C-alpha positions in Angstrom: 85.8 -43.6 -21.4 88.6 -41.0 -21.5 89.0 -39.4 -25.0 92.5 -37.9 -25.0 92.9 -35.4 -27.8 96.6 -34.7 -28.4 97.7 -32.0 -30.9 100.3 -29.5 -31.9 99.6 -25.8 -32.3 97.6 -24.2 -35.1 95.6 -27.4 -35.4 91.9 -26.6 -34.6 92.2 -28.6 -31.4 90.0 -26.0 -29.6 87.3 -26.3 -32.2 87.3 -30.1 -31.8 86.9 -29.6 -28.0 84.0 -27.3 -28.6 82.5 -29.8 -30.9 82.6 -32.7 -28.4 81.4 -30.4 -25.6 78.1 -30.0 -27.4 77.3 -33.6 -26.4 75.4 -34.3 -23.2 77.6 -37.3 -22.4 80.9 -35.4 -22.4 82.9 -33.6 -19.6 85.4 -31.3 -21.4 88.8 -30.6 -19.9 91.0 -27.9 -21.5 94.8 -28.7 -21.3 94.8 -29.9 -17.7 98.6 -30.6 -17.8 99.5 -27.0 -18.8 100.5 -25.9 -15.3 102.5 -29.1 -14.9 104.4 -28.2 -18.1 105.1 -24.7 -16.9 106.2 -25.9 -13.5 109.0 -28.1 -15.1 109.9 -25.3 -17.5 110.5 -22.3 -15.2 112.2 -20.2 -17.8 109.2 -20.3 -20.2 107.5 -16.9 -20.5 103.9 -17.7 -21.4 101.0 -15.1 -21.2 99.1 -15.6 -18.0 101.7 -17.9 -16.6 101.1 -17.2 -12.9 97.3 -17.5 -13.4 97.7 -20.9 -15.1 100.0 -22.1 -12.3 97.3 -21.1 -9.7 94.4 -22.6 -11.7 95.7 -26.2 -11.9 97.7 -28.7 -10.0 101.3 -28.8 -11.0 101.6 -32.5 -10.2 100.9 -34.5 -13.3 100.1 -37.6 -11.3 97.4 -35.7 -9.4 96.0 -34.3 -12.7 95.8 -37.9 -14.1 94.1 -39.1 -11.0 91.5 -36.4 -11.2 90.8 -37.3 -14.8 90.4 -40.9 -13.9 87.9 -39.9 -11.1 85.8 -37.9 -13.5 85.7 -40.9 -15.8 83.7 -42.7 -13.0 80.8 -40.2 -13.0 78.8 -41.8 -15.8 80.0 -39.5 -18.6 83.0 -39.6 -21.0 85.8 -37.2 -20.3 87.2 -35.3 -23.3 90.7 -34.2 -22.5 92.3 -31.6 -24.9 96.1 -31.5 -24.6 99.1 -30.1 -26.4 101.7 -32.7 -27.3 104.7 -30.6 -26.2 103.3 -30.4 -22.7 104.3 -34.0 -22.1 107.9 -33.6 -23.4 109.5 -33.7 -19.9 107.0 -35.7 -17.9 107.5 -39.3 -18.9 103.8 -40.0 -18.1 102.1 -43.3 -19.2 98.9 -43.0 -21.3 95.8 -42.2 -19.3 94.1 -45.5 -18.2 91.1 -46.7 -20.1 91.6 -44.0 -22.7 91.3 -43.7 -26.5 93.6 -41.1 -28.1 93.0 -38.7 -31.0 96.1 -37.4 -32.6 95.5 -34.2 -34.6 98.0 -33.6 -37.4 98.4 -30.9 -40.0 100.6 -30.5 -43.1 103.8 -29.3 -41.4 104.6 -26.8 -44.2 101.3 -25.0 -43.6 101.6 -25.4 -39.8 105.1 -23.9 -39.8 104.1 -21.0 -42.1 101.2 -20.2 -39.8 103.3 -20.6 -36.6 106.0 -18.3 -37.9 103.6 -15.4 -37.9 103.7 -15.6 -34.1 107.1 -17.1 -33.5 109.6 -16.4 -36.3 112.0 -19.2 -35.3 110.0 -22.1 -33.9 111.7 -25.3 -32.8 110.7 -28.9 -33.5 109.4 -29.0 -29.9 107.3 -26.0 -30.5 105.3 -27.6 -33.3 104.8 -30.8 -31.4 105.1 -33.4 -34.2 108.0 -35.4 -32.7 106.2 -35.5 -29.3 102.9 -36.5 -31.0 104.8 -39.4 -32.7 106.3 -40.5 -29.4 103.0 -40.4 -27.6 101.3 -42.3 -30.5 104.0 -45.0 -30.1 103.2 -45.2 -26.3 99.5 -45.8 -27.0 100.3 -48.5 -29.6 102.8 -50.2 -27.3 100.2 -50.1 -24.5 97.6 -51.7 -26.9 95.3 -48.7 -26.4 93.2 -47.3 -29.3 94.8 -44.3 -31.0 93.4 -42.5 -34.0 95.2 -40.0 -36.3 93.0 -37.3 -37.7 94.4 -35.0 -40.4 92.8 -31.7 -39.5 92.5 -30.4 -43.1 90.2 -33.3 -43.8 88.2 -32.7 -40.7 87.8 -29.0 -41.5 86.8 -29.7 -45.1 84.3 -32.4 -44.3 83.3 -32.3 -40.6 80.1 -34.4 -40.8 81.7 -37.4 -42.5 84.9 -37.0 -40.4 83.1 -36.8 -37.1 80.9 -39.7 -38.0 84.0 -41.8 -38.7 85.6 -40.7 -35.5 82.6 -41.4 -33.4 82.3 -44.8 -34.9 85.9 -45.5 -34.0 85.3 -44.3 -30.4 82.2 -46.5 -30.2 79.8 -43.6 -29.5 76.9 -42.4 -31.6 77.4 -39.4 -33.9 75.5 -36.4 -32.6 74.7 -33.6 -35.1 75.1 -31.1 -32.3 78.8 -31.6 -32.7 78.7 -29.7 -36.0 78.1 -26.2 -34.5 78.4 -24.2 -31.3 77.8 -20.7 -30.1 80.4 -18.0 -30.6 82.2 -16.5 -27.6 84.1 -17.8 -24.5 83.1 -21.1 -22.9 82.9 -21.9 -19.2 85.4 -24.8 -19.7 88.0 -22.7 -21.5 91.4 -22.5 -19.7 92.3 -19.2 -18.2 94.7 -18.6 -21.1 91.8 -18.4 -23.5 92.0 -14.6 -23.5 95.5 -14.8 -25.1 95.0 -17.6 -27.6 91.4 -18.3 -28.4 90.3 -15.1 -30.2 89.7 -17.0 -33.5 88.1 -20.0 -31.7 85.7 -17.6 -30.0 84.6 -16.2 -33.3 83.9 -19.6 -34.7 80.5 -21.4 -34.7 81.6 -24.5 -36.5 84.4 -26.0 -38.6 85.7 -24.1 -41.6 88.4 -25.1 -44.1 91.9 -23.7 -43.5 92.9 -20.7 -45.6 94.7 -21.6 -48.8 97.2 -18.8 -49.0 100.4 -19.3 -47.0 103.6 -17.3 -46.9 106.8 -18.9 -48.1 108.9 -20.6 -45.4 112.2 -18.9 -44.5 115.4 -20.9 -44.4 114.8 -21.8 -40.7 111.3 -23.0 -41.6 112.6 -25.1 -44.5 115.1 -26.8 -42.2 112.4 -27.4 -39.6 110.1 -28.8 -42.2 112.8 -31.3 -43.2 113.1 -32.5 -39.6 109.3 -32.6 -39.0 108.2 -34.4 -42.2 109.3 -38.0 -41.1 107.1 -37.7 -38.0 104.2 -36.3 -39.9 104.4 -39.0 -42.6 104.7 -41.8 -40.1 101.6 -40.5 -38.2 99.7 -40.0 -41.5 100.2 -43.6 -42.4 97.8 -44.4 -39.5 95.2 -41.9 -40.5 91.6 -42.8 -39.6 90.2 -40.6 -42.4 
């Protein structure tokens, strides 16, 4: 089985990858379409851009084929991806896959994101693209599960048990914790983005204090809310 985890930024997607990677029946893949995304967006200046382009195939069809081949090796493949990486690719869902869509209250997501990028776009936060990809999965009659990450972080044991049941795999208590530090399966961009994830040893609730949104953030929130609410209506938790 291919477990395709699709998320926006600031959404503990790396923590969930670390969680699943503790299982002996999982092959973790960290954002395998990142180089493909950069290749079709030559003007994007991302930290480590050249290293990323060298580390992965830039052909999304080749990447999808590799994932499918790994799925034939007797283990499940856990694919962590960012929703906005698919915005310009027009790729069908991965074959024989079950999708996990991680969502977070967009007001808190935007407040957190604005600390890094003061004027984020709707594409940056990924909710519209997540919604589109969710529709693709439903139209293809493939399983798709929406996970509100606040609930996962607050109650990881119950949430993971529910998710594993939906995926038709047994819950493994090893998923509740992991060792701090870099992981062998981290993407080469980890040094720029994973400092908090590398300090973690398990799921912890999100902080409760958030700065007020500026006018740009408020406008973005108004545009993002319909996608979030539509996804939340399909919440597994």
